[in-house]
C-alpha positions as CSV (number, residue, x, y, z in Angstrom):
1,M,18.1,176.2,249.4
2,Q,14.8,177.9,250.3
3,I,13.6,181.4,249.1
4,R,11.2,183.0,250.8
5,F,9.4,186.0,249.1
6,L,8.8,188.9,251.5
7,G,8.3,191.6,249.1
8,A,7.5,192.6,245.4
9,A,5.3,189.6,245.3
10,G,2.0,190.5,243.6
11,E,3.2,194.1,243.8
12,V,6.0,196.2,242.2
13,T,7.6,197.7,245.3
14,G,9.4,196.3,248.5
15,S,11.7,193.8,246.8
16,Q,12.9,191.5,249.4
17,Y,14.1,187.6,249.0
18,L,15.3,185.7,252.0
19,C,17.5,182.5,251.0
20,E,18.4,180.0,253.4
21,G,19.8,176.6,253.7
22,V,22.9,174.4,254.6
23,V,25.8,175.2,252.4
24,A,29.2,173.6,252.8
25,G,28.1,172.0,256.1
26,E,26.9,175.4,257.5
27,R,23.6,177.0,257.8
28,R,23.7,179.9,255.8
29,R,21.0,182.8,255.3
30,F,21.1,185.9,253.1
31,L,18.9,188.4,251.7
32,V,18.6,189.6,248.1
33,D,17.3,193.3,248.0
34,C,15.6,195.1,250.9
35,G,13.4,197.7,249.5
36,L,10.7,200.1,250.7
37,F,6.9,199.5,249.9
38,Q,5.6,202.4,248.1
39,G,2.1,203.6,247.4
40,G,-0.9,204.1,250.0
41,R,-1.5,203.2,253.5
42,D,-0.8,199.6,253.1
43,A,2.7,200.4,252.2
44,H,3.2,202.5,255.3
45,D,2.1,199.6,257.5
46,K,4.3,197.1,255.6
47,N,7.4,199.4,256.2
48,E,6.7,199.9,259.7
49,Q,6.4,196.1,260.4
50,G,9.5,194.3,261.8
51,F,11.3,191.9,259.5
52,A,10.1,188.3,259.1
53,F,13.5,187.1,260.2
54,D,16.1,188.1,262.7
55,P,18.4,190.5,260.9
56,A,21.2,189.6,263.1
57,S,21.1,185.9,261.7
58,L,22.0,187.2,258.1
59,D,25.4,186.5,256.7
60,F,25.2,189.0,253.9
61,V,22.9,190.8,251.7
62,V,23.0,191.1,247.8
63,L,21.7,194.4,246.5
64,T,20.8,194.4,242.7
65,H,20.5,198.2,242.3
66,A,20.0,201.5,244.3
67,H,16.5,202.3,243.7
68,L,14.7,202.7,246.9
69,D,12.1,200.1,246.3
70,H,15.2,197.7,246.3
71,S,17.5,199.4,248.8
72,G,15.2,201.8,250.9
73,L,14.9,199.5,254.1
74,L,18.6,198.7,254.5
75,P,19.1,201.3,257.0
76,R,16.1,199.8,259.0
77,L,17.7,196.3,258.6
78,C,21.0,197.5,260.0
79,A,19.5,199.3,263.0
80,A,17.5,196.1,263.8
81,G,20.9,194.1,264.1
82,F,22.2,193.2,260.7
83,R,26.1,193.7,261.1
84,G,27.4,191.8,257.8
85,P,28.5,193.0,254.5
86,I,26.1,194.4,251.7
87,Y,27.3,193.5,248.4
88,T,26.6,195.7,245.2
89,T,28.2,197.5,242.2
90,A,30.5,200.5,242.5
91,A,28.1,202.6,240.8
92,S,25.2,201.6,243.1
93,L,27.3,202.4,246.2
94,E,27.8,206.1,244.9
95,L,24.1,206.3,244.2
96,L,23.2,204.8,247.8
97,K,25.4,207.7,249.1
98,I,22.7,210.0,247.5
99,L,19.6,208.2,247.6
100,L,19.5,206.9,251.4
101,P,20.5,210.4,252.8
102,D,17.9,212.0,250.7
103,S,15.2,209.3,251.8
104,A,16.0,209.9,255.5
105,H,15.7,213.7,255.1
106,L,12.6,213.5,253.3
107,Q,10.9,211.3,255.9
108,T,12.0,213.7,258.7
109,A,10.9,216.8,256.6
110,D,7.5,215.3,255.9
111,R,7.1,214.4,259.6
112,E,8.1,218.1,260.6
113,R,5.9,219.7,258.1
114,A,3.0,217.5,259.0
115,E,3.4,218.3,262.8
116,R,3.6,222.0,262.0
117,R,0.1,221.8,260.1
118,L,-1.4,219.7,263.0
119,E,-0.6,222.3,265.3
120,K,-2.5,224.8,263.0
121,G,-5.3,222.4,262.8
122,R,-4.6,222.0,259.1
123,W,-3.5,218.1,259.1
124,H,-6.1,215.3,259.3
125,G,-5.2,211.6,259.7
126,E,-2.1,210.0,260.9
127,L,1.3,211.5,260.9
128,P,4.0,210.4,258.6
129,T,6.4,207.8,259.9
130,V,10.2,208.3,260.2
131,L,11.6,204.8,259.4
132,Y,15.4,205.9,260.0
133,G,17.4,208.9,260.2
134,M,21.0,210.0,259.2
135,D,22.8,207.9,261.6
136,E,21.2,204.7,260.4
137,V,22.1,205.6,256.9
138,Q,25.8,206.3,257.6
139,T,26.1,202.8,259.6
140,T,24.5,201.1,256.5
141,L,26.9,202.8,254.0
142,Q,30.0,201.5,256.1
143,Q,28.7,197.9,255.5
144,V,28.3,198.2,251.7
145,R,31.2,196.5,249.8
146,P,31.2,197.1,246.0
147,F,32.3,194.8,243.2
148,N,32.4,195.6,239.4
149,Y,30.4,193.6,236.7
150,G,32.0,190.3,235.8
151,L,33.9,189.8,238.9
152,T,33.2,186.6,241.1
153,F,33.5,187.0,244.8
154,Q,32.8,184.5,247.8
155,P,30.6,186.1,250.5
156,V,30.9,182.7,252.6
157,P,32.4,179.2,251.9
158,G,30.2,177.4,249.3
159,I,28.8,180.5,247.7
160,L,29.9,182.5,244.6
161,V,28.3,185.7,243.5
162,R,28.6,187.8,240.2
163,F,27.2,190.7,239.0
164,H,26.1,191.3,235.3
165,N,24.8,194.6,233.7
166,A,21.0,194.9,233.9
167,G,20.7,197.8,231.5
168,H,18.3,199.6,234.1
169,I,20.0,202.3,235.7
170,L,23.8,203.1,236.7
171,G,25.0,200.1,238.4
172,A,21.9,198.0,238.2
173,A,22.9,194.3,238.1
174,I,21.5,190.8,237.6
175,A,22.9,188.8,240.5
176,V,24.1,185.3,239.7
177,I,24.5,183.4,242.9
178,D,26.2,179.8,242.8
179,V,25.5,177.7,245.9
180,A,27.3,174.6,246.7
181,I,24.9,171.8,247.2
182,D,27.0,168.8,248.1
183,Q,29.7,169.2,251.1
184,V,31.6,166.0,249.6
185,T,31.6,167.5,246.2
186,P,31.9,171.3,246.4
187,S,31.9,171.6,242.4
188,K,28.3,170.5,242.4
189,T,26.3,173.9,242.5
190,R,23.0,175.2,242.0
191,R,22.7,178.4,240.2
192,L,20.0,181.1,241.5
193,V,19.6,184.0,239.2
194,F,17.8,187.3,240.3
195,S,17.3,189.6,237.5
196,G,16.8,192.7,239.6
197,D,15.1,195.3,237.3
198,I,15.8,194.5,233.6
199,G,16.3,197.3,231.1
200,P,14.8,197.8,227.8
201,S,16.2,195.9,224.8
202,G,16.3,198.8,222.7
203,P,18.3,201.3,225.1
204,F,18.0,205.0,224.9
205,M,20.4,205.9,227.8
206,M,21.7,202.5,229.3
207,P,23.1,199.5,227.4
208,A,20.9,196.5,226.6
209,P,20.9,194.0,229.5
210,E,23.4,191.1,229.4
211,L,22.2,187.6,228.7
212,I,22.7,184.8,231.2
213,P,23.1,181.5,229.5
214,H,22.1,179.1,232.7
215,A,20.1,179.2,235.8
216,D,18.5,176.5,238.0
217,V,16.3,179.0,239.5
218,L,15.3,182.3,238.1
219,V,13.7,185.2,239.9
220,V,12.3,187.6,237.3
221,E,10.6,190.9,237.5
222,S,7.6,191.8,235.4
223,T,6.8,195.2,235.9
224,Y,5.6,195.8,232.3
225,G,5.0,192.0,231.7
226,D,1.5,192.8,230.2
227,R,2.3,195.6,227.7
228,L,4.7,196.7,225.0
229,H,6.2,200.3,225.3
230,K,5.9,203.1,222.9
231,T,8.8,203.4,220.3
232,M,11.2,206.0,220.9
233,E,9.9,207.8,217.7
234,Q,6.4,207.9,219.1
235,T,8.0,209.1,222.4
236,R,9.7,212.0,220.6
237,D,6.5,212.9,218.8
238,E,4.3,213.0,222.3
239,M,7.0,215.0,223.9
240,V,7.1,217.7,221.2
241,E,3.3,217.7,220.9
242,V,2.9,218.4,224.6
243,V,5.8,220.8,225.0
244,T,5.2,222.9,222.1
245,H,1.1,223.1,222.9
246,T,1.7,224.1,226.4
247,L,4.4,226.7,225.9
248,R,2.4,228.2,222.9
249,H,-0.5,228.6,225.4
250,G,1.8,230.2,228.1
251,G,1.9,227.3,230.4
252,N,4.3,225.5,232.6
253,I,5.2,221.8,232.2
254,V,5.8,219.7,235.3
255,I,7.5,216.5,235.0
256,P,7.4,214.0,237.9
257,A,10.6,212.1,237.5
258,F,12.5,209.4,239.5
259,A,15.6,211.3,240.4
260,V,17.9,208.2,239.1
261,G,17.6,207.5,235.5
262,R,14.6,209.0,234.4
263,T,15.3,212.6,235.0
264,Q,18.6,212.2,233.0
265,E,16.9,210.4,230.4
266,V,14.3,213.2,230.0
267,L,17.1,215.7,229.8
268,L,18.8,213.6,227.1
269,L,15.6,213.4,225.1
270,L,14.9,217.3,225.4
271,A,18.4,218.1,224.4
272,E,18.1,215.8,221.4
273,L,14.7,217.4,220.3
274,V,16.4,220.9,220.5
275,R,19.5,219.7,218.6
276,I,17.4,218.4,215.8
277,K,15.3,221.6,215.9
278,R,11.9,219.9,216.8
279,L,11.9,221.9,219.9
280,P,12.9,225.7,220.4
281,H,15.5,226.7,223.1
282,L,14.0,225.6,226.5
283,N,14.2,226.6,230.0
284,V,14.6,223.7,232.2
285,F,14.6,223.4,236.0
286,I,15.7,220.3,237.9
287,D,14.3,220.7,241.3
288,S,15.6,217.8,243.4
289,P,18.8,217.9,245.1
290,M,19.1,214.2,244.7
291,A,18.4,214.3,241.0
292,T,21.1,217.1,240.7
293,A,23.6,214.8,242.4
294,V,22.6,211.8,240.2
295,T,22.9,214.1,237.1
296,Q,26.4,215.0,237.9
297,L,27.2,211.3,238.8
298,T,25.9,210.4,235.5
299,A,28.2,212.6,233.6
300,H,31.2,211.0,236.0
301,F,30.0,207.6,234.8
302,R,29.5,208.5,231.1
303,D,31.5,205.5,230.0
304,A,28.6,203.2,231.4
305,L,26.2,205.0,229.0
306,E,25.1,203.9,225.5
307,E,27.2,205.6,222.8
308,E,24.1,207.8,221.6
309,A,23.7,209.1,225.1
310,Q,27.4,209.8,225.4
311,D,27.2,211.7,222.3
312,M,24.3,213.7,223.5
313,L,25.9,214.6,226.6
314,A,28.9,215.8,225.0
315,W,26.8,217.9,222.8
316,H,24.7,219.6,225.5
317,E,28.0,220.4,227.3
318,A,29.3,222.2,224.0
319,H,26.0,224.0,223.6
320,P,24.7,225.0,227.1
321,E,22.6,227.8,225.8
322,A,20.3,225.6,223.5
323,L,18.8,224.0,226.5
324,R,19.1,226.4,229.6
325,L,19.4,224.1,232.5
326,R,19.1,225.3,236.0
327,L,20.0,223.0,238.8
328,V,17.8,224.3,241.8
329,S,19.6,223.9,245.0
330,D,18.0,225.6,248.2
331,V,14.4,225.5,249.3
332,E,13.8,229.2,248.6
333,E,14.8,229.0,245.0
334,S,12.5,226.2,244.8
335,K,9.6,228.1,246.1
336,S,10.3,230.9,243.8
337,L,9.6,228.5,240.8
338,N,5.9,228.6,241.9
339,L,5.9,232.3,241.0
340,I,6.6,231.3,237.2
341,R,3.4,231.6,235.2
342,G,4.5,230.2,231.9
343,G,7.3,229.1,229.8
344,A,9.2,226.6,232.4
345,I,9.8,222.9,232.4
346,I,10.2,221.7,235.9
347,I,11.6,218.2,236.4
348,S,11.4,217.3,240.0
349,A,11.0,214.2,242.2
350,S,9.5,212.1,243.6
351,G,8.5,210.1,240.6
352,M,5.4,208.7,241.8
353,C,4.3,212.2,243.4
354,E,4.2,211.0,246.8
355,G,6.7,213.2,248.4
356,G,9.5,215.8,247.9
357,R,9.4,219.1,245.9
358,V,7.4,217.9,243.0
359,V,4.2,217.8,245.3
360,H,4.6,221.6,245.7
361,H,4.8,222.2,242.1
362,L,1.8,220.1,241.4
363,Y,-0.1,221.9,244.1
364,N,0.6,225.1,242.4
365,N,0.2,224.1,238.7
366,L,-2.6,221.5,238.6
367,P,-5.4,224.0,239.2
368,H,-4.5,225.9,236.0
369,Q,-5.6,224.6,232.5
370,Q,-2.8,226.2,230.6
371,N,-0.3,224.0,232.3
372,A,0.6,220.3,231.7
373,V,1.9,217.2,233.6
374,I,4.0,214.7,231.9
375,I,4.0,211.3,233.6
376,T,7.3,209.4,232.4
377,G,7.5,206.4,234.7
378,F,5.6,203.7,236.3
379,Q,2.9,204.7,239.0
380,A,2.1,202.2,241.6
381,R,-1.4,201.7,242.9
382,G,-2.3,204.0,245.6
383,T,0.1,206.8,244.6
384,T,-0.8,210.4,243.6
385,G,0.9,209.7,240.2
386,R,-1.4,206.7,239.6
387,Q,-4.5,209.0,240.3
388,L,-3.3,211.4,237.7
389,V,-2.7,208.7,235.2
390,E,-6.1,207.5,235.8
391,K,-7.6,211.0,235.3
392,A,-8.7,212.0,238.7
393,R,-10.5,215.4,238.8
394,T,-8.9,216.0,242.2
395,V,-5.8,214.7,244.1
396,R,-5.2,215.3,247.9
397,L,-2.1,217.2,248.5
398,F,-0.9,218.6,251.8
399,G,-4.4,217.6,253.3
400,R,-6.3,219.6,250.6
401,E,-8.2,218.5,247.7
402,V,-6.8,220.1,244.6
403,P,-8.6,220.2,241.4
404,V,-6.8,218.7,238.4
405,N,-7.3,221.4,235.3
406,A,-3.9,221.0,234.1
407,S,-3.6,218.4,231.1
408,V,-2.0,215.2,232.0
409,H,0.1,213.1,229.6
410,T,1.7,209.6,229.9
411,V,4.9,209.3,227.9
412,G,5.6,205.6,227.9
413,G,8.8,205.1,225.9
414,L,11.2,206.3,228.5
415,S,10.8,203.5,230.9
416,A,13.9,202.1,232.3
417,H,12.2,198.7,232.5
418,A,11.8,196.3,229.6
419,D,8.4,195.6,228.3
420,Q,6.8,192.0,227.8
421,S,8.8,191.8,224.4
422,G,12.1,193.0,225.9
423,L,11.6,190.5,228.9
424,L,10.9,187.7,226.6
425,T,14.0,188.7,224.5
426,W,16.2,188.5,227.7
427,L,14.6,185.3,228.9
428,G,15.4,183.8,225.4
429,G,19.0,184.1,226.1
430,F,18.8,181.2,228.4
431,A,20.1,177.9,226.6
432,S,17.5,175.8,228.5
433,P,14.4,176.5,230.7
434,P,15.4,177.0,234.3
435,E,14.1,174.1,236.5
436,K,12.0,176.8,238.4
437,V,10.9,180.3,237.6
438,F,9.4,182.7,239.9
439,V,7.7,186.0,238.5
440,V,7.7,188.9,240.9
441,H,7.9,192.7,240.9
442,G,4.6,193.2,239.0
443,E,1.2,194.0,239.6
444,P,-1.0,190.7,239.3
445,D,-2.2,191.3,235.9
446,A,1.4,192.0,234.7
447,S,2.8,189.1,236.3
448,N,0.2,186.8,235.1
449,K,0.5,188.1,231.4
450,L,4.2,187.4,231.4
451,A,4.1,184.0,232.9
452,E,1.4,182.9,230.4
453,A,3.8,184.1,227.7
454,M,6.6,182.4,229.0
455,R,4.7,179.2,229.0
456,N,3.2,179.6,225.7
457,R,5.9,181.3,223.7
458,L,9.1,180.0,225.4
459,G,7.5,176.7,226.3
460,W,8.6,176.9,229.9
461,K,6.4,174.9,232.1
462,H,7.6,175.5,235.7
463,V,6.6,179.2,236.2
464,T,5.1,180.4,239.5
465,I,3.7,183.7,240.7
466,P,4.6,183.8,244.5
467,E,2.5,185.4,247.1
468,R,4.0,187.5,249.5
469,G,5.3,185.5,252.7
470,T,5.5,182.1,250.6
471,S,8.4,179.8,250.7
472,F,9.8,177.4,248.1
473,L,12.4,174.7,248.2
474,C,14.8,175.3,245.5
């Protein structure tokens, strides 16, 4: 079996791994993940490129989870000729029904907005690209085949797949793929394990990731492979300090948050701080149709949450006045939030500030020093969120330079990704070192530091950091 690394190699976004070889006497080809590249002009160019293979030649696709950097190019793949099944978990399918239509809508809306500004002479540079529309999304969703954790299925003769809980977001999975390597002796298999995104070992909302005892070949993420997260207690202290200071000075708080997972974690954290009386009653607005839908879906899948999160969800439902939550629906209501001069906590997508309604809230709140922006998740290079984290004095929004006078705070303990310690804990669950290990889904320093820790602390010798487009015989 050969693995070709077509995305998330040397960077965090665009997960895409092509696996091909002779299985049970037949030439087989399948894809693990098919994600959007995110962050800057380079990402746009990569998304617009054709695939490095014929999509019609794929037997199937395995999707580890629904985040767009893993799923966001699936409609483009199907439109380019892929007609086979897409295997993922049941919760991931429900999330795809929310994320992919929202992605298509945002692309179309951003294009139309840019065209209007161009007509008025207020847009400079290239227009945003629409990668796919609703028709392509609906076709894609019809090709998804869901399987629950722990169930083994056979996409084609000679290949068995099983999903394990990755502890990252709802439905996130570690994909274990057993491939028959001998036509004469079908029981002789080679196990490929794709980590997807691994959740933290000290969970707040999702359970800890399942340990996998054996792999011949491991492809592991390294988003935070070079650092340790702050503890939840430190995170609580930081959130209390920022919220208390900003509200006391009559400001608003804008929290750019990923609609899936992060928005719900922020809500649970705020509710907890109100419950234990570290924060007063709060006025919180979720201004993202997608985040609203995912929040409602999270309540539906509450049995999949960590017990502490289930208890907090139940408490908030019993005490809705303690944290006054407003789910913003239409555009006019969203615009009205920009008239609020203080006292509001606005949670909005996108999490990296690259599109969606949060851009409008940043545009209106960044220039005023009484306001605050709280960054709660990873910000890829080239994104507006990354510029804010790096203390840029201005950011470009809607073709204009906007001054950053509001305070910007990074709260690191809410990450849905394991830090270096968490990754090493998960990797330590293997009974013996895999024959080959590939470190992906991380910026170069993060991947290098994790690979170094695996060699030095776990004693693993065969660790490789692949470059995009490289292939390895496994």
